C-alpha positions as CSV (number, residue, x, y, z in Angstrom):
1,M,0.0,0.0,0.0
2,R,1.4,3.4,-1.0
3,A,2.5,5.5,2.0
4,L,0.8,8.8,2.5
5,E,3.1,11.8,1.8
6,L,3.5,14.1,4.8
7,V,2.9,17.8,4.2
8,S,5.5,20.0,5.8
9,P,4.7,23.3,7.6
10,M,6.5,25.1,4.8
11,D,4.2,23.6,2.2
12,I,1.2,24.8,4.2
13,A,2.8,28.3,4.6
14,S,3.5,28.4,0.8
15,Y,-0.1,27.4,0.0
16,L,-1.4,30.1,2.4
17,E,0.8,32.8,0.9
18,Q,0.0,31.9,-2.7
19,N,-3.7,31.9,-2.1
20,R,-3.5,35.1,-0.2
21,K,-1.9,36.7,-3.3
22,D,-4.5,35.1,-5.6
23,L,-7.4,36.4,-3.5
24,G,-5.8,39.9,-3.4
25,R,-5.6,39.8,-7.2
26,K,-9.2,38.6,-7.7
27,T,-10.6,41.3,-5.4
28,K,-8.5,44.3,-6.6
29,N,-11.5,45.8,-8.3
30,I,-13.2,46.1,-4.9
31,K,-12.3,49.4,-3.1
32,D,-14.8,49.0,-0.2
33,F,-16.0,45.6,1.0
34,H,-18.3,47.3,3.5
35,V,-20.9,48.1,0.9
36,F,-21.4,44.3,0.2
37,D,-22.3,43.7,3.9
38,F,-26.0,43.0,4.4
39,H,-25.9,45.2,7.5
40,Y,-24.7,48.2,5.4
41,I,-27.0,51.2,5.4
42,P,-26.5,53.5,2.4
43,E,-26.2,57.2,3.0
44,Q,-29.2,57.7,0.6
45,P,-31.4,54.6,0.3
46,L,-34.0,54.4,-2.3
47,L,-37.1,56.5,-1.3
48,R,-40.2,54.5,-1.6
49,D,-43.9,55.3,-1.0
50,E,-44.0,52.8,1.8
51,A,-41.2,54.7,3.6
52,K,-43.0,58.0,3.1
53,A,-46.1,56.7,4.8
54,L,-44.1,55.5,7.8
55,I,-42.2,58.8,8.0
56,D,-45.6,60.7,8.1
57,E,-46.9,58.5,10.9
58,M,-43.7,59.1,13.0
59,L,-44.0,62.9,12.5
60,R,-47.6,62.8,13.5
61,F,-46.6,60.9,16.6
62,E,-43.9,63.5,17.4
63,I,-46.4,66.4,17.2
64,S,-49.5,64.8,18.8
65,G,-48.0,62.1,21.1
66,I,-50.8,59.8,19.9
67,P,-49.4,56.7,18.2
68,N,-50.7,54.9,15.2
69,H,-48.9,51.6,15.6
70,Q,-47.6,50.1,12.3
71,A,-47.2,46.6,11.0
72,I,-44.8,46.4,8.1
73,V,-45.0,43.1,6.0
74,G,-42.9,42.2,3.0
75,S,-40.7,39.5,1.5
76,R,-37.1,39.0,2.4
77,G,-34.9,41.5,0.6
78,S,-37.7,44.0,0.1
79,G,-36.0,46.7,2.2
80,K,-38.0,46.6,5.4
81,T,-35.1,46.4,7.9
82,L,-32.9,48.8,5.9
83,T,-35.6,51.4,5.8
84,V,-36.4,51.4,9.5
85,K,-32.7,51.4,10.5
86,Y,-32.2,54.3,8.2
87,L,-35.1,56.1,9.8
88,Q,-33.7,55.3,13.2
89,R,-30.6,57.1,12.2
90,I,-32.1,60.2,10.7
91,M,-35.1,60.6,13.1
92,R,-32.7,61.0,16.0
93,K,-31.0,63.8,14.1
94,H,-34.0,65.7,12.8
95,T,-36.8,65.1,15.4
96,S,-37.3,64.9,19.1
97,L,-38.3,61.2,18.9
98,E,-36.3,58.4,20.5
99,V,-36.2,55.4,18.1
100,L,-35.3,52.0,19.5
101,Y,-34.6,48.8,17.5
102,A,-34.7,45.1,18.6
103,N,-34.6,42.0,16.5
104,C,-36.9,39.4,17.9
105,R,-34.7,36.6,16.4
106,H,-32.0,37.5,18.9
107,H,-34.3,38.6,21.8
108,N,-37.2,36.2,21.3
109,T,-39.5,37.0,24.3
110,S,-41.1,40.2,25.5
111,F,-39.1,39.9,28.6
112,K,-35.8,39.7,26.7
113,V,-36.7,42.6,24.4
114,L,-37.6,44.9,27.2
115,A,-34.5,44.0,29.2
116,H,-32.3,44.6,26.1
117,L,-34.0,48.0,25.4
118,A,-33.8,49.0,29.0
119,G,-30.1,48.0,29.2
120,V,-30.5,45.8,32.3
121,Q,-29.6,42.3,33.4
122,A,-33.1,41.3,34.3
123,R,-32.5,37.9,35.8
124,G,-34.7,37.6,38.9
125,M,-37.0,40.4,37.9
126,S,-40.7,40.2,37.0
127,M,-42.2,41.4,33.7
128,T,-43.7,44.4,35.6
129,E,-40.3,45.3,37.0
130,V,-38.5,45.1,33.7
131,F,-41.2,47.2,31.9
132,G,-41.0,49.7,34.7
133,R,-37.2,50.0,34.1
134,F,-37.9,50.4,30.4
135,C,-40.4,53.2,31.0
136,R,-38.0,55.1,33.3
137,R,-35.2,54.8,30.8
138,W,-37.4,56.1,27.9
139,P,-39.8,58.6,29.3
140,A,-40.1,60.7,26.1
141,K,-42.0,60.0,22.9
142,T,-40.5,56.7,21.8
143,V,-40.8,54.6,18.6
144,V,-40.1,50.9,19.2
145,L,-39.0,49.0,16.1
146,L,-39.5,45.2,16.6
147,D,-38.0,43.3,13.7
148,E,-38.9,39.7,12.8
149,I,-41.8,39.8,15.3
150,D,-43.0,36.5,14.0
151,L,-39.9,34.8,15.4
152,M,-40.8,35.4,19.0
153,S,-40.7,32.2,21.0
154,A,-43.8,30.0,21.2
155,K,-43.5,30.5,25.0
156,D,-44.5,34.1,24.3
157,R,-47.3,33.6,21.8
158,R,-49.3,36.5,23.2
159,R,-46.3,38.8,22.5
160,E,-47.0,40.6,25.8
161,I,-44.7,43.5,24.9
162,L,-47.3,44.7,22.4
163,Y,-50.0,44.8,24.9
164,L,-47.8,46.7,27.4
165,L,-46.7,49.3,24.9
166,S,-50.2,49.9,23.6
167,R,-51.7,50.2,27.1
168,S,-49.0,52.3,28.6
169,E,-49.7,55.9,29.7
170,Q,-46.4,56.9,28.3
171,P,-46.1,57.8,24.6
172,F,-44.9,54.6,22.8
173,M,-45.4,53.8,19.1
174,A,-44.8,50.2,18.1
175,V,-43.6,49.3,14.5
176,L,-43.7,45.6,13.8
177,L,-41.7,44.0,10.9
178,S,-42.4,40.5,9.5
179,N,-42.0,38.5,6.3
180,R,-45.4,36.8,7.0
181,P,-48.6,38.6,6.0
182,H,-50.7,36.5,8.5
183,V,-48.7,37.5,11.7
184,L,-51.3,39.9,12.9
185,N,-53.9,37.1,12.9
186,E,-51.8,35.4,15.6
187,L,-52.2,38.2,18.1
188,D,-54.7,37.5,20.9
189,A,-57.9,39.5,20.8
190,A,-57.0,41.8,23.7
191,T,-53.6,42.8,22.2
192,K,-55.1,43.3,18.7
193,S,-57.9,45.4,20.1
194,S,-55.5,47.6,22.1
195,L,-52.7,47.9,19.5
196,Q,-54.9,48.2,16.4
197,P,-51.8,48.1,14.1
198,W,-52.0,49.8,10.7
199,P,-50.7,47.3,8.0
200,R,-48.1,48.5,5.5
201,H,-47.0,46.3,2.7
202,F,-43.5,46.7,1.3
203,R,-43.8,45.6,-2.3
204,N,-41.0,43.6,-4.0
205,Y,-38.5,45.8,-5.8
206,G,-38.8,45.9,-9.6
207,A,-35.8,45.1,-11.8
208,D,-35.2,48.8,-12.4
209,Q,-35.1,49.5,-8.6
210,I,-32.7,46.6,-8.0
211,Q,-30.5,48.0,-10.7
212,A,-30.5,51.4,-9.1
213,I,-29.5,49.8,-5.8
214,L,-26.7,47.8,-7.5
215,L,-25.5,51.0,-9.2
216,D,-25.2,52.8,-5.8
217,R,-23.2,49.9,-4.4
218,A,-21.0,49.8,-7.4
219,Q,-20.3,53.5,-7.3
220,R,-19.3,53.3,-3.7
221,G,-17.6,49.9,-3.5
222,L,-16.0,49.3,-7.0
223,R,-13.3,50.8,-9.0
224,Q,-15.0,49.9,-12.3
225,W,-18.2,48.1,-13.3
226,D,-20.4,47.3,-16.3
227,K,-23.9,48.7,-16.4
228,G,-25.0,45.8,-18.6
229,M,-23.9,43.4,-15.9
230,L,-25.9,45.3,-13.3
231,A,-29.0,45.1,-15.5
232,E,-28.6,41.4,-16.0
233,I,-28.2,40.7,-12.3
234,A,-31.2,42.8,-11.5
235,A,-33.3,40.9,-14.1
236,L,-32.2,37.5,-12.8
237,T,-33.0,38.6,-9.2
238,A,-36.4,39.9,-10.0
239,R,-37.3,36.9,-12.1
240,L,-35.9,34.0,-10.0
241,T,-35.7,35.1,-6.3
242,N,-38.8,37.1,-5.6
243,S,-36.7,40.3,-5.9
244,D,-34.4,39.5,-3.0
245,T,-31.9,42.3,-3.2
246,R,-29.4,40.4,-0.9
247,V,-29.0,37.8,-3.8
248,A,-28.3,40.7,-6.2
249,I,-25.7,42.3,-4.0
250,K,-24.0,38.9,-3.3
251,T,-24.0,38.1,-7.0
252,L,-22.3,41.4,-7.8
253,Q,-19.6,40.7,-5.2
254,N,-19.1,37.2,-6.6
255,A,-18.9,38.4,-10.2
256,V,-16.4,41.2,-9.6
257,S,-14.2,39.0,-7.4
258,A,-14.1,36.2,-10.0
259,Q,-15.8,33.7,-7.6
260,G,-18.2,32.7,-10.4
261,K,-17.2,31.1,-13.7
262,D,-19.7,33.4,-15.3
263,L,-22.5,35.7,-14.2
264,R,-25.1,32.9,-14.0
265,H,-22.7,30.8,-11.9
266,A,-22.1,33.8,-9.6
267,F,-25.8,34.2,-9.3
268,E,-26.5,30.5,-8.4
269,Q,-23.6,30.5,-6.0
270,A,-25.0,33.6,-4.2
271,R,-28.5,32.0,-4.1
272,H,-27.1,28.8,-2.7
273,D,-25.1,30.6,0.0
274,L,-28.0,32.7,1.1
275,I,-30.4,29.7,1.3
276,A,-27.8,27.9,3.5
277,D,-27.6,31.0,5.7
278,M,-31.4,31.3,6.0
279,I,-31.8,27.7,6.9
280,S,-29.0,27.8,9.5
281,D,-30.8,30.8,11.1
282,L,-34.1,29.1,11.6
283,S,-35.2,28.2,15.1
284,D,-35.2,24.5,16.1
285,S,-38.9,24.2,15.9
286,T,-39.1,25.7,12.4
287,L,-36.1,23.8,11.2
288,L,-37.8,20.6,12.2
289,I,-40.8,21.5,10.0
290,L,-38.4,22.1,7.1
291,W,-36.7,18.8,7.8
292,A,-40.1,17.2,7.6
293,V,-40.8,18.8,4.3
294,V,-37.7,17.4,2.7
295,S,-37.9,14.0,4.3
296,A,-41.7,13.1,4.3
297,D,-42.9,10.2,2.2
298,A,-45.3,12.4,0.3
299,D,-45.6,16.2,-0.1
300,L,-49.2,16.6,1.1
301,A,-49.4,18.9,4.1
302,K,-51.0,16.3,6.4
303,T,-48.3,13.8,5.6
304,V,-45.6,16.4,6.2
305,F,-47.3,17.2,9.6
306,G,-47.2,13.5,10.6
307,R,-43.5,13.4,9.7
308,Y,-42.9,16.6,11.7
309,R,-44.6,15.1,14.8
310,H,-42.4,12.0,14.4
311,L,-39.3,14.1,14.3
312,C,-40.4,16.1,17.3
313,T,-40.8,12.8,19.3
314,H,-37.2,11.7,18.4
315,Q,-35.9,15.2,19.4
316,S,-37.9,15.4,22.6
317,E,-39.6,18.5,21.3
318,R,-43.2,19.4,21.9
319,P,-44.8,19.7,18.4
320,F,-47.0,22.6,17.3
321,S,-50.7,22.3,16.8
322,Y,-51.7,21.9,13.1
323,M,-52.7,25.6,13.1
324,H,-49.2,26.8,14.3
325,F,-47.6,24.2,11.9
326,S,-49.6,25.8,9.0
327,S,-48.5,29.2,10.2
328,N,-44.9,28.2,10.1
329,L,-45.3,26.7,6.6
330,S,-46.6,30.2,5.5
331,Y,-43.4,31.7,7.0
332,L,-41.2,29.3,5.1
333,Q,-43.1,30.2,1.9
334,S,-42.6,33.9,2.6
335,A,-38.9,33.2,3.1
336,G,-38.8,31.5,-0.3
337,L,-37.9,28.1,1.1
338,V,-41.1,26.2,0.2
339,A,-44.0,26.6,-2.2
340,L,-47.6,25.8,-1.1
341,V,-49.6,24.5,-4.0
342,S,-53.4,24.0,-3.6
343,T,-54.4,20.5,-4.8
344,K,-57.8,18.9,-5.1
345,I,-57.9,15.4,-3.5
346,R,-61.3,13.8,-4.2
347,R,-63.8,16.5,-3.2
348,A,-61.5,18.5,-0.9
349,Y,-58.6,20.8,-1.4
350,T,-55.3,20.5,0.4
351,N,-51.8,21.9,0.1
352,R,-48.8,20.3,-1.4
353,V,-45.6,21.5,0.3
354,L,-42.7,21.7,-2.2
355,P,-39.1,22.7,-1.3
356,T,-37.7,25.4,-3.6
357,F,-34.0,24.5,-3.1
358,D,-31.7,21.5,-3.0
359,A,-33.1,19.4,-0.2
360,G,-29.6,18.1,0.6
361,V,-28.7,21.5,2.0
362,A,-31.5,21.2,4.6
363,K,-30.7,17.6,5.4
364,Q,-27.0,18.5,6.0
365,I,-27.8,21.4,8.3
366,C,-30.4,19.3,10.2
367,R,-27.9,16.5,10.8
368,L,-25.4,19.0,12.1
369,R,-28.1,20.6,14.4
370,F,-29.9,17.5,15.6
371,G,-27.6,14.6,14.9
372,K,-28.8,11.4,13.2
């Protein structure tokens, strides 16, 4: 049997140095990597009608102190988070409003959100005590931006923070962000009655708008670019990804750094990477549902639900009711990970649940998260 050749430390060092030079050569056209970061907020984002309406409501709140709570719904990559973070920046400069932001993916209960915004270590405190700390820290007119509100833990299905904000004698305005259009239907009657959120739909960008966004990133982040390439990326993004601008931005970065063999390859690579990131970011409960989608014997919703309950048993997880299971399927559809197709079986209609990506990606992530 042929002996394995040992690789010396110098061989590794040489490989590292060579690839460092290659990477530097491939990325020499990029003058500012920061503009390709998904957390980057442009100095002048695209002004949309949806943003104008939100600005108007914030200004009315500043003058009157009477909030019209808002619920912003739109697909991934439609500019919801970028818009509110930009407004947070400029409202502080141009108005007397305090504007706070919390992502409910990272702070997934009302208690955790309030502790985060109050800046306290709340262990051992009651909800009433934490909300009191929050109110004392922010006594003025305050806008509270709650991103990915639909990802709050199942332990906090009532989303108590919304009831507290809407019932407080202090002037608080809540702005909820979600990818799922049905998130408001999940609020309990008392919260919905008290909050009465005004729905705002962020429409998907058109190809021309995506091209304008790419042009702004190119002007700020690249030494040279081709307008035809920007137009092609915008067209692919609008046609194949539900206008997810993150795919467009990642494709541009791949294309100019020679990480794609051609533009279509750069696009597919960007889409694959973002899907993997999205799946990795799912909560355990939602990831189990996606695992059921890609591993069930049939694609009918009832069959997938049965597979989901089986997986929960093996993971010692308490399964959702069918209603909450269906709600999570709607979320996965809004995220672009599944398609729900209405199908007639005998005399009744049901949904087929179809994954929209390579199922192997989900299976690999599930094995890493949950084991075999």
